[in-house]
C-alpha positions as CSV (number, residue, x, y, z in Angstrom):
1,M,127.7,50.2,97.8
2,E,129.0,49.6,94.3
3,G,125.5,48.7,93.1
4,V,124.2,52.0,94.3
5,Y,126.3,53.8,91.7
6,R,125.2,51.7,88.8
7,F,123.1,54.6,87.6
8,L,126.4,56.3,86.5
9,L,126.4,53.8,83.6
10,T,123.0,54.7,82.3
11,P,122.8,56.7,79.0
12,R,121.6,59.8,80.8
13,W,124.6,59.8,83.2
14,W,127.0,59.0,80.4
15,G,125.9,62.3,78.8
16,I,126.3,64.2,82.0
17,N,129.8,62.7,82.7
18,V,131.0,63.3,79.1
19,F,129.8,66.9,79.4
20,L,131.7,67.3,82.7
21,L,134.9,65.8,81.3
22,L,134.8,68.1,78.3
23,A,133.5,71.3,80.0
24,V,135.9,71.5,82.9
25,P,139.2,71.2,80.8
26,F,137.7,73.7,78.3
27,C,136.9,76.2,81.0
28,V,140.3,75.8,82.6
29,F,142.0,76.2,79.2
30,M,140.0,79.4,78.3
31,G,140.7,80.8,81.8
32,S,144.4,80.1,81.5
33,W,144.4,81.7,78.0
34,Q,142.7,84.9,79.2
35,L,145.1,85.0,82.1
36,S,148.1,84.8,79.7
37,R,146.6,87.6,77.7
38,F,146.4,89.8,80.8
39,E,150.0,88.9,81.8
40,G,151.1,89.7,78.3
41,R,149.5,93.2,78.5
42,V,151.2,93.7,81.9
43,Q,154.5,92.8,80.3
44,D,153.9,95.1,77.3
45,H,153.0,97.9,79.7
46,R,156.2,97.4,81.7
47,A,158.3,97.3,78.6
48,A,156.6,100.4,77.2
49,T,157.2,102.3,80.4
50,E,160.9,101.3,80.4
51,Q,161.2,102.2,76.8
52,A,159.5,105.6,77.4
53,A,162.0,106.4,80.1
54,S,165.0,105.4,77.9
55,D,163.5,107.2,74.9
56,R,163.6,110.6,76.7
57,G,167.4,110.4,76.9
58,E,168.2,109.1,73.4
59,A,169.3,111.2,70.5
60,A,166.5,112.3,68.1
61,R,166.5,110.5,64.7
62,P,165.1,111.7,61.4
63,L,161.4,111.3,61.1
64,D,161.3,109.2,57.9
65,S,163.8,106.7,59.4
66,M,161.3,105.9,62.2
67,L,158.2,105.2,60.1
68,P,155.8,103.5,60.1
69,V,154.9,103.9,63.7
70,D,154.6,100.6,65.6
71,K,155.3,99.4,69.2
72,S,159.0,99.7,68.7
73,T,159.0,103.3,67.4
74,A,156.1,104.9,69.2
75,G,157.4,107.3,71.8
76,R,160.9,107.5,70.2
77,R,162.4,111.0,69.7
78,V,162.4,112.2,66.1
79,T,163.3,115.4,64.4
80,A,161.8,117.1,61.3
81,S,162.2,120.3,59.4
82,G,159.8,122.5,57.5
83,R,157.4,125.4,57.7
84,Y,154.4,125.7,59.9
85,G,151.0,126.0,58.1
86,E,147.4,125.4,59.3
87,Q,146.8,125.4,63.0
88,L,144.0,123.5,64.7
89,L,142.8,123.0,68.3
90,V,142.0,119.7,69.9
91,P,139.5,120.3,72.7
92,G,138.7,118.2,75.7
93,R,142.2,117.0,76.6
94,E,143.3,116.7,80.2
95,L,146.8,117.3,81.6
96,D,147.8,117.2,85.3
97,G,144.1,116.7,86.2
98,K,143.0,119.9,84.4
99,R,140.7,120.2,81.4
100,G,142.1,122.0,78.4
101,F,143.1,121.7,74.7
102,Y,146.0,120.9,72.5
103,V,147.4,123.4,70.0
104,L,148.1,121.3,66.8
105,T,150.0,122.9,63.9
106,L,150.8,121.2,60.6
107,L,154.5,121.2,59.7
108,R,154.9,121.3,55.9
109,T,158.1,119.3,55.2
110,G,160.3,119.0,52.1
111,S,158.7,115.5,51.4
112,G,155.5,117.2,50.2
113,R,153.6,115.9,53.2
114,A,152.6,117.7,56.4
115,L,153.4,116.4,59.9
116,P,150.8,117.2,62.7
117,V,152.8,118.7,65.6
118,V,151.3,119.2,69.1
119,R,153.1,122.4,70.1
120,G,151.6,122.3,73.6
121,W,148.6,122.3,75.9
122,L,146.5,125.2,77.3
123,P,143.9,125.1,80.1
124,G,140.2,126.0,79.6
125,T,137.9,126.0,76.7
126,A,139.4,125.7,73.2
127,D,139.8,129.2,71.9
128,A,141.9,130.2,68.8
129,A,142.6,133.6,70.4
130,K,144.4,131.9,73.2
131,A,146.6,129.8,71.0
132,P,150.1,131.3,70.2
133,A,150.8,131.7,66.6
134,P,153.5,129.3,65.2
135,P,157.0,130.6,64.4
136,R,157.5,131.8,60.9
137,G,160.1,130.6,58.4
138,E,162.0,127.3,58.4
139,V,161.9,125.5,61.7
140,T,163.3,122.2,63.1
141,V,161.1,120.4,65.6
142,T,162.1,117.6,68.1
143,G,159.6,115.5,69.9
144,A,158.1,112.1,70.6
145,L,156.7,110.1,67.6
146,Q,153.0,109.1,68.1
147,A,150.7,106.8,66.3
148,P,147.4,108.2,64.8
149,E,144.6,108.4,67.4
150,T,141.5,106.4,67.2
151,P,138.3,108.1,68.5
152,G,136.9,106.4,71.6
153,D,140.3,105.0,72.7
154,N,142.4,106.3,75.6
155,G,140.2,109.3,76.3
156,V,140.1,110.5,72.6
157,S,136.7,112.0,72.0
158,A,134.5,110.7,69.2
159,Q,132.2,113.7,69.1
160,G,131.5,115.4,65.8
161,G,130.1,118.7,64.8
162,L,133.0,120.7,66.3
163,P,133.5,124.4,65.4
164,A,135.7,125.2,62.4
165,G,139.4,124.9,63.2
166,Q,139.0,122.1,65.7
167,T,139.4,118.3,65.6
168,S,138.5,115.6,68.1
169,A,141.3,113.2,67.1
170,I,144.8,113.5,65.7
171,S,144.8,111.2,62.7
172,P,144.8,111.5,58.9
173,A,141.2,110.3,58.8
174,S,140.1,113.2,61.0
175,L,142.3,115.9,59.4
176,V,142.0,115.0,55.7
177,N,139.0,117.3,55.2
178,L,140.4,120.1,57.4
179,V,143.8,120.8,55.9
180,P,144.8,121.0,52.2
181,Y,147.9,118.8,52.7
182,R,149.0,115.2,52.2
183,L,149.6,113.9,55.8
184,Y,152.0,111.6,57.5
185,D,150.4,108.7,59.2
186,A,151.9,109.9,62.5
187,W,152.2,112.9,64.7
188,V,154.7,114.4,67.1
189,T,154.4,116.0,70.5
190,L,157.2,118.5,71.2
191,D,159.8,117.8,74.0
192,K,159.2,121.4,75.3
193,G,156.0,123.3,75.0
194,D,156.2,126.1,72.4
195,A,155.5,129.8,73.4
196,G,154.9,129.1,77.1
197,M,152.5,126.2,76.6
198,K,152.8,123.0,78.6
199,A,154.4,120.1,76.7
200,V,152.1,117.1,76.1
201,P,153.7,113.8,77.4
202,A,154.1,111.0,74.9
203,S,151.6,108.2,75.3
204,A,152.4,104.5,75.2
205,P,151.7,102.5,72.0
206,S,148.2,101.2,71.5
207,G,147.7,97.8,73.2
208,T,150.5,98.2,75.7
209,G,148.7,99.8,78.6
210,L,146.7,98.5,81.5
211,D,143.5,99.7,79.9
212,L,139.9,98.4,80.0
213,K,140.7,95.6,77.6
214,A,143.5,94.3,79.9
215,F,141.1,94.2,82.9
216,Q,138.5,92.6,80.7
217,N,140.9,89.7,80.1
218,L,141.4,89.4,83.9
219,G,137.6,89.5,84.4
220,Y,137.1,86.8,81.8
221,T,139.7,84.7,83.5
222,G,137.7,84.7,86.7
223,E,134.5,83.9,84.8
224,W,135.9,80.8,83.1
225,F,137.3,79.4,86.4
226,V,134.0,80.1,88.2
227,F,132.1,78.4,85.5
228,A,134.4,75.3,85.8
229,G,133.7,75.2,89.5
230,F,130.0,75.6,88.8
231,V,130.0,72.6,86.5
232,V,131.7,70.4,89.1
233,F,129.3,71.7,91.8
234,M,126.3,70.9,89.7
235,W,127.6,67.4,88.9
236,F,128.0,66.6,92.6
237,R,124.5,68.1,93.3
238,L,122.9,65.8,90.6
239,L,124.9,62.9,92.0
240,R,123.6,63.6,95.5
241,R,120.0,63.9,94.4
242,E,120.3,60.6,92.5
243,L,121.7,58.9,95.6
244,E,118.9,60.3,97.7
245,F,116.4,59.0,95.2
246,Q,117.9,55.6,95.2
247,R,117.8,55.5,99.1
248,D,114.2,56.7,99.1
249,A,113.3,54.0,96.6
250,A,114.9,51.4,98.7
251,L,112.8,52.5,101.7
252,G,109.6,52.6,99.7
253,L,109.5,56.4,99.9
254,V,109.4,57.2,96.2
255,P,106.9,60.0,95.5
256,E,103.7,58.9,93.9
257,E,104.2,60.9,90.7
258,S,107.4,58.9,90.0
259,E,105.6,55.5,90.4
260,Q,104.2,53.9,87.3
261,S,100.4,53.9,87.0
262,P,98.8,50.6,86.4
263,V,97.7,49.9,82.9
264,P,93.9,49.9,82.7
265,A,92.3,46.6,81.6
266,G,91.0,46.5,78.0
């Protein structure tokens, strides 16, 4: 039987075997790496959820002491003082399964910069007449610190051409041409909705949720392991075909097209 497998030492099969020995470990490594990425996102999500629960009970800290916003500060309670200025609406936002809009008001602080503050959420189509006017005079706000939004992520609309007084995302890039203030690279959602509006819950930091990217990692994990199995399957299939060819050749059953044609006489 050993002689039957001599074909494994031919150049053609050396190439096939080397490909197998390289491809399978590579696929297993890539699948394991993608699985570790998914597990890391699950751990980040768990940590962010636990932090959000603890953040709600901690004492609010001054805004400037919690900047810049990162995974360790997003969702933490902060406080800031100033006077309300421009007010904008953020349409197309859901809360408790209902469609509505945020009421976003710029808080002009003593630092010379304005802080976007989501004072609350209202149901229905965005309408400036429905939005309560902000309090006048000096105010102090307390709420959850949030990172600037990126259009297209976590349900944030990327649509343009909105009516005057509306913005699709809460970020300096989206607001810079709508308000005449220098802006903080952050925003705050109030602990309690202002003027009867519903408070907008704080969202987890970017990259810490079980979002589409997390499940893409899980999908890629399966694809790499399936590909590793496919490579092994194809190797065994080629081996079986080669053995069948050897057997047929021994029995004189080699197809005519595989036999060498005689060289014609000169």
